[in-house]
N, C-alpha and C positions, 0 to 999 in steps of 0.2 A: 647819381642825382635824381632825387625825385622832384618832379615839378609840383607845385602847389595845385589846389585843384579848382578849378573857380565854377560856381554852380554847381549842382547836384546830378550825379550819374547815379540811374536807376537800371535795375535789372528784377525780373519776376523769377523767384527761385519755391518750389511747390506751394505756389497761390498764395505767395506771399511779396509782395513790391519793398525791395531794399534799396535804399539811397544812401550813399557818400555823401556827408555833407562838409568833413573834412581830415585831413591825411596828413599825419608826419611821420617821416623816420627815426630813429632811435639813432641818436649820435655812436654810442656803444655798440650795440647789436644790430647789424645791417640787414638782420633778417626779420627786426620786430620793426612793428609799425601800429601807431596811435591813431585810432580811426571813430570819428563820431559817424552814426548811421540812424537813420529811420525805417522802420518798418511799419509798413502798413500807416504810415501817417506820425507814427509814433516815436519820438526822438529818444533814442537810449541814451546814457553815459558816455563817456569815452572809456574805450576798451583798447587792452594790446592784444596785437595779432600776431601769431608766429608762421612766418611763410617761407622757412628755410625746411622743417620738418614736411615729414607725410601728409602730404595735402589729401590723398584717398580716405583717411579717417576724419576729414574737417567737415564742422559744421557749415551751412551755408552762409552766413554771414565771412567765415573766417575764406571760403570758397571764393566770395566777391571779391573782397578787399584783396585776397592775393593775385585773382586774375586780372585786378584794374594794377597791380605793382608791377608786375611781370611786363607790362605793354609797356612801362614809362620807361 
């Protein structure tokens, strides 16, 4: 079970500030999350993130989202 995220959680990756605005887990695919991020103050549209497969090849956005999910 993933708890709702209140407020924004932010981290800095390679001189970019990435903030999580909202996070929802897929009901069908437990490893898939839909997140809305803000990068350097610019809000991005909702995007799907796969937190099951090889994270070593992941981009900064995916690493950020999946690192938060593993702690919940």
